C-alpha positions in Angstrom: 51.9 64.3 10.4 55.0 65.9 8.8 57.3 67.6 11.2 60.5 69.8 11.0 62.4 71.9 13.5 60.2 74.7 14.6 61.1 78.4 14.0 60.2 80.7 16.9 60.6 83.9 14.8 58.3 82.6 12.1 55.7 81.6 14.7 55.9 85.0 16.4 55.3 86.8 13.1 52.4 84.5 12.2 50.9 85.2 15.6 51.2 89.0 15.0 49.7 88.8 11.5 46.8 86.7 12.7 46.2 89.0 15.6 45.5 91.9 13.2 42.7 90.0 11.5 40.7 88.4 14.3 37.6 90.5 13.9 35.7 90.2 10.6 34.1 93.6 11.2 37.4 95.5 11.4 39.8 93.3 9.3 39.3 95.4 6.1 40.3 99.1 6.5 37.4 101.1 5.2 35.0 98.2 5.2 34.6 95.2 3.0 36.2 95.5 -0.5 34.0 96.5 -3.4 34.4 94.4 -6.6 37.3 92.2 -7.3 37.3 88.9 -5.4 33.8 88.0 -4.1 33.1 88.5 -0.5 32.5 86.6 1.7 32.5 83.1 0.2 35.8 83.5 -1.6 38.7 81.4 -0.5 41.2 83.6 -2.3 40.1 87.0 -1.1 37.2 86.8 1.3 36.2 85.6 4.7 36.4 81.9 3.8 40.1 82.2 3.2 40.8 84.1 6.4 38.7 81.5 8.3 41.2 78.9 7.0 44.0 80.6 8.8 42.2 80.8 12.1 41.0 77.2 11.8 44.6 76.0 11.3 45.7 78.0 14.3 42.9 76.6 16.5 43.6 73.0 15.3 47.3 73.3 16.3 46.5 75.0 19.7 47.8 78.4 18.7 44.5 80.2 18.3 40.9 80.4 19.6 38.1 78.4 18.1 35.9 81.4 18.8 37.9 83.4 16.3 37.7 80.7 13.7 33.9 80.4 14.3 33.5 84.2 13.8 35.2 84.0 10.4 33.2 80.9 9.4 30.0 82.7 10.4 31.1 85.7 8.3 31.9 83.4 5.3 28.3 81.9 5.3 26.6 85.2 5.9 25.2 85.6 2.4 23.4 83.0 0.2 26.0 80.3 -0.7 26.5 79.8 -4.4 26.3 76.3 -5.9 25.8 77.6 -9.4 28.0 76.6 -12.4 30.5 79.3 -11.4 31.2 77.8 -8.0 34.6 76.1 -7.6 37.2 75.3 -5.0 37.9 79.0 -4.6 34.3 80.2 -4.5 30.9 79.2 -3.2 29.8 75.9 -1.8 33.1 74.0 -2.6 35.2 76.7 -1.0 33.1 76.7 2.1 33.0 72.9 2.2 36.8 72.9 2.0 37.3 75.2 5.1 34.5 73.5 7.0 36.1 70.1 6.4 39.2 71.3 8.2 37.1 72.8 11.1 35.1 69.6 11.4 38.2 67.5 11.7 38.5 68.5 15.3 35.0 69.9 16.1 31.7 68.0 15.5 29.7 71.2 15.6 30.5 71.8 12.0 29.5 68.4 10.7 25.9 69.3 9.8 27.0 72.3 7.8 29.7 70.3 6.1 27.3 67.6 5.1 25.0 70.1 3.3 28.0 71.9 1.6 29.4 68.5 0.6 26.2 67.4 -1.0 26.1 70.6 -3.0 29.7 70.2 -4.0 29.2 66.6 -5.2 26.2 67.6 -7.3 28.2 70.5 -8.8 31.1 68.2 -9.6 28.8 65.7 -11.3 27.4 68.5 -13.5 30.9 69.8 -14.3 32.0 66.3 -15.2 29.1 65.7 -17.5 29.8 68.9 -19.4 33.6 68.1 -19.6 33.0 64.6 -21.0 30.6 65.9 -23.6 33.2 68.4 -24.7 35.8 65.7 -25.1 33.4 63.5 -27.0 32.8 66.5 -29.4 36.6 66.6 -29.9 36.8 70.2 -28.8 39.6 71.8 -26.9 39.0 72.7 -23.2 38.9 76.0 -21.6 41.2 76.4 -18.6 38.3 76.8 -16.3 37.2 73.3 -17.1 40.3 71.6 -15.6 42.4 74.1 -13.6 42.9 74.3 -9.9 41.2 77.6 -9.1 38.1 77.3 -11.3 38.1 73.8 -12.6 38.0 70.1 -11.9 41.6 69.7 -10.7 40.6 71.9 -7.8 37.4 69.9 -7.2 39.4 66.7 -7.4 41.7 68.0 -4.7 38.8 68.7 -2.5 37.2 65.3 -3.0 40.6 63.5 -2.4 40.9 65.2 0.9 37.3 64.9 2.0 36.4 61.4 0.9 39.1 59.6 -1.1 37.0 56.4 -1.5 33.7 58.1 -2.6 32.5 57.4 -6.2 32.7 61.1 -7.1 36.4 61.0 -6.3 37.1 58.1 -8.6 34.9 59.8 -11.3 36.8 63.1 -11.2 40.2 61.4 -11.3 39.0 59.3 -14.2 38.1 62.6 -16.0 41.6 64.0 -15.4 43.0 60.8 -16.8 40.8 61.2 -19.9 41.8 64.8 -20.2 45.4 63.6 -21.0 44.4 61.1 -23.6 45.4 61.9 -27.3 42.8 63.7 -29.4 42.7 64.6 -33.1 44.5 67.9 -33.8 47.8 69.5 -34.8 50.9 67.5 -34.1 52.8 68.6 -31.0 49.9 70.0 -29.1 48.7 68.2 -26.0 45.0 67.4 -25.4 44.8 70.1 -22.7 46.0 72.8 -25.1 43.4 75.6 -25.0 42.4 78.0 -27.8 42.4 81.0 -25.5 45.2 83.1 -24.1 46.5 82.9 -20.5 43.8 85.3 -19.4 41.2 82.7 -20.2 39.8 84.6 -23.2 40.6 84.9 -26.9 43.6 87.2 -27.3 45.3 88.5 -30.5 48.7 87.7 -29.0 47.8 84.0 -28.8 46.1 83.3 -32.2 46.6 79.6 -31.7 45.8 79.5 -28.0 48.4 78.3 -25.5 49.6 75.4 -23.3 49.7 76.2 -19.6 52.2 74.6 -17.2 51.1 76.4 -14.0 49.4 75.2 -10.9 46.8 77.9 -10.8 45.5 77.6 -14.3 47.4 74.9 -16.1 48.2 71.2 -16.3 50.6 71.5 -13.3 47.7 71.1 -10.9 46.3 68.1 -12.8 49.8 66.5 -12.5 49.9 67.2 -8.8 46.4 65.9 -8.1 46.8 62.7 -10.1 50.1 62.0 -8.4 48.5 62.6 -5.0 45.8 60.2 -5.9 48.2 57.5 -6.9 50.4 58.1 -3.8 47.3 57.8 -1.7 46.4 54.4 -3.1 43.4 55.4 -5.3 43.5 52.9 -8.1 41.7 54.5 -11.0 42.7 52.8 -14.3 45.2 54.8 -16.4 46.3 57.2 -13.6 50.0 56.3 -13.9 49.8 56.5 -17.7 48.2 60.0 -17.5 50.9 61.2 -15.1 53.5 59.9 -17.6 51.9 61.6 -20.5 51.9 65.0 -18.7 55.5 64.4 -17.7 56.5 63.6 -21.2 55.2 67.0 -22.4 56.8 68.9 -19.5 60.1 67.1 -20.1 60.0 68.1 -23.7 59.9 71.8 -22.7 62.1 71.7 -19.7 64.8 74.3 -19.9 68.2 75.0 -18.2 70.9 72.7 -17.1 70.4 69.5 -15.1 71.3 71.3 -11.9 69.3 74.4 -12.7 66.2 73.2 -14.6 63.1 75.3 -15.1 59.8 75.1 -17.1 58.0 77.9 -18.9 54.8 79.2 -17.5 53.0 78.7 -20.8 53.7 78.2 -24.5 52.3 79.9 -27.5 51.8 78.2 -30.8 54.8 80.2 -32.2 57.1 78.7 -29.6 55.9 75.2 -30.5 56.4 76.0 -34.2 59.9 77.3 -33.5 60.6 74.6 -31.0 62.2 77.2 -28.8 61.6 79.0 -25.4 63.7 82.1 -25.0 65.5 82.3 -21.6 63.8 85.6 -20.9 60.5 83.7 -20.6 61.7 81.9 -17.5 58.9 82.7 -15.0 59.7 84.0 -11.6 59.6 81.3 -8.9 56.0 81.9 -7.8 53.3 79.3 -7.0 50.9 80.2 -9.8 53.2 79.8 -12.8 56.8 79.3 -11.5 59.0 76.8 -9.9 57.2 77.0 -6.5 54.4 75.1 -8.1 55.9 73.2 -11.0 58.8 71.7 -9.1 56.4 70.4 -6.4 54.2 68.9 -9.0 57.2 67.2 -10.6 58.4 65.9 -7.2 55.0 64.4 -6.5 55.0 62.8 -10.0 58.4 61.4 -9.4 57.4 59.9 -6.1 54.2 58.5 -7.6 56.0 56.9 -10.6 58.9 55.7 -8.4 61.2 57.8 -10.6 64.1 59.1 -8.4 65.6 61.0 -11.3 62.5 63.1 -11.7 62.4 63.8 -7.9 66.1 64.9 -8.1 65.3 67.2 -11.1 62.4 68.8 -9.2 64.5 69.4 -6.1 67.4 70.8 -8.2 64.8 73.2 -9.7 63.6 74.5 -6.3 67.2 74.8 -5.0 68.2 76.8 -8.1 65.6 79.3 -7.3 66.4 79.4 -3.5 70.1 79.8 -4.1 70.0 82.4 -6.9 69.7 86.0 -5.6 68.4 87.1 -9.0 65.6 84.6 -8.9 64.7 85.4 -5.3 64.8 89.1 -6.2 61.9 88.7 -8.7 59.6 87.9 -5.7 59.2 91.2 -3.8 55.6 90.3 -2.9 54.8 88.4 0.3 51.8 86.3 -0.7 51.2 82.7 -1.5 50.3 83.1 -5.1 52.8 85.6 -6.4 55.3 86.0 -3.6 57.7 84.7 -1.1 55.2 82.9 1.1 54.4 80.5 -1.8 58.1 79.8 -2.5 58.7 79.2 1.2 55.8 76.9 1.7 56.4 74.9 -1.5 60.1 74.5 -0.5 59.0 73.4 3.0 56.7 70.8 1.5 59.4 69.5 -0.8 62.0 69.4 2.0 59.8 67.4 4.3 58.6 65.0 1.7 62.0 63.5 1.0 64.0 64.9 3.9 66.2 66.9 1.5 68.8 68.6 3.8 69.9 71.1 1.1 66.4 72.5 0.7 65.9 72.6 4.5 69.2 74.5 4.8 67.7 77.3 2.6 64.5 77.8 4.6 65.8 80.0 7.4 67.1 82.6 5.1 63.9 82.7 3.1 61.9 82.8 6.2 63.9 85.8 7.5 63.5 87.6 4.2 59.7 87.1 4.3 59.5 88.3 7.9 61.5 91.4 7.0 59.4 92.2 4.0 56.2 91.8 6.1 57.6 94.2 8.7 58.0 96.8 5.9 54.7 96.4 4.3 51.0 96.2 5.1 49.5 93.5 2.9 45.7 93.1 2.7 44.0 90.5 4.9 43.3 87.9 2.2 44.5 84.4 1.8 46.0 84.1 -1.7 48.0 87.3 -2.0 47.7 88.8 1.5 48.3 88.6 5.2 46.4 85.4 5.9 48.4 83.3 3.4 51.8 84.6 4.6 50.7 83.9 8.1 49.8 80.3 7.2 53.2 79.7 5.6 55.0 81.1 8.6 52.8 79.3 11.0 53.7 76.0 9.3 57.4 76.8 9.3 57.0 78.1 12.9 55.3 75.0 14.3 57.3 72.6 12.0 54.2 70.5 11.3 51.2 70.1 9.0 48.4 67.9 10.1 45.8 66.3 7.8 43.5 67.4 6.4 46.2 69.7 5.1 45.4 73.4 4.8 47.4 73.7 1.6 45.4 71.2 -0.5 43.8 74.2 -2.2 47.2 75.0 -3.7 47.7 71.4 -4.9 50.8 71.2 -2.8 49.5 68.5 -0.4 
């Protein structure tokens, strides 16, 4: 278990946020949302994600298991999807993910977890077969094949957490290794380069596709998950080499000075041709595309490869964002994906991993800023961009600890 000095103000705010979403029947003003993120088995925007908050609170003695159970019951209210569109953020894998955390301290959830886990293993095998066939055909991947939210990096994160020594875990890590191996194609483009735009579809602004650095939809999550596998002692051949290949590409495109490095969120074919990234393309320090995610992935890679220089670069990158008022000002939102909660939690993870006092020293100010922003807004209840995610980040800072299985594995941060 990782621990830091607790923050009473953060915990008080987390308690207040959680108290507003204890009842699934009243959490959404005007009723359940129509359209958008699927309800209820969505981790990002539905009952499954809000259940994660209440499970973590119950596991740490700050909430009632009855509340967590009510949200779990709401999450499995409809037929559970195990179709090809299911992923870590939706359907059987999402529900298995939250159920695994509940079952870590309550045996009542083990039968449901076993069924969901079986479905998730079958889904993962089907996705792996399709991915290997695509590689054999020497075609470029879609982001949804390998990314964190929809793809096999996310499923790998689940399996690493759930059963690190299961065959499926080794198989999905082996696929991520193969994803990084050179393939025929234009010079300068990595094997995970995709022919579509950042939206996931063909786009006239990206006639040659793009290369994605982010943790939500890019190679950042693959880097983080492979590094976590190596750090956890999973010995899949080629893992260290795959991490090194990804790092070589990210190093090629790293921008800024040694004390203020940053990485672009994505590259177009024109940027590769010009060998240039304009400073205006520096992404804001969010989890999905910015330094909140990319710096943590680089830190994990540095630790996995025993490369202290890479760890230092990663920590300099997060410090540059934390200490720059202009960078902090680009995150007015409060959520995990696009906002301050994501920056706060990634910074907390990075500070606790290497006991970096400089990062730790910046956490109180960012915590206060997030608390103030939450007092002046009324975010929706959801996990990824709303109240539940902000509450989880503040709960972790407030308690100063994060017990395994970690709630933030779905973000590829732990």
